[in-house]
N, C-alpha and C positions, 0 to 999 in steps of 0.2 A: 712515411717519411723515410728516407734512406738514414743507414746508421753512417758514422763515421769513417768505418771502415769499408763500405761500399764506395764512398767518394774516393777513397784511396785505392780501390781496386781499378774503380774507372781511370784515374790518372796515369796508373800504371800500364794498361791495356790499350789506352788511348793514344801513349807515347808522349808523356808528360814528364818532364826530368825533373827527378828529385836534386835540388841544389841546396837544399838546409835541413838539417835534422837535429833540432833542440826539443824544445819541450813539445814544439808541433811539428809535423813534417810540410816543407814548402815547396812546392810543385810549380814550374813554370813551362811552357808550351810555345815556340816561335812559330808566327803563322807564314804563309808563303809571301805575304806583302811585309813582312820584318815587324809586324806588332807582335807584341808579347803580353801574354795571358796568364797571370798567376792566382795559385790557390793557396790558403793554408789549410792543413788537414789536423783535427784535434787527435790526438793519442787515446782521447778517451773511448767507449765502446758504446756509448749512448745514441740515443736517436737525433737525428738534425732536426731544429726546433722550423716550425714549416714557414716562418718568415725570412730566418735564416736561410733557408735552403731556396725559395723565391730569388733572394738578392745572389747567392752561390750562382746558381743556373745563369741568369741573366748577366749579372756585370762581371765574374770571374772567370765561368767555364764558359759561357756563351754559345750554350748548346740546347736544344729541346729537352724536354723529360723524356720523350720519346728515343732521341739518340743515348741518353745516359743511360736510360734501361738497356738497350741493345749491348752496351758495353759491357755491364755488371753481370 
């Protein structure tokens, strides 16, 4: 499973906008059709729990594991 810092790196390399920096990093990406994807990245250093990672990929990032791996 990826670590939080890898999710942050993905967002930065894939063109996501950091729109809020509090106790977490908040990123968003506006797609060509105008829809907005958002994700929240912990500032912790640990590994993302497998069930949470599956949800982040499917519902927030909306990318495949393979696409994610290419960007980190």
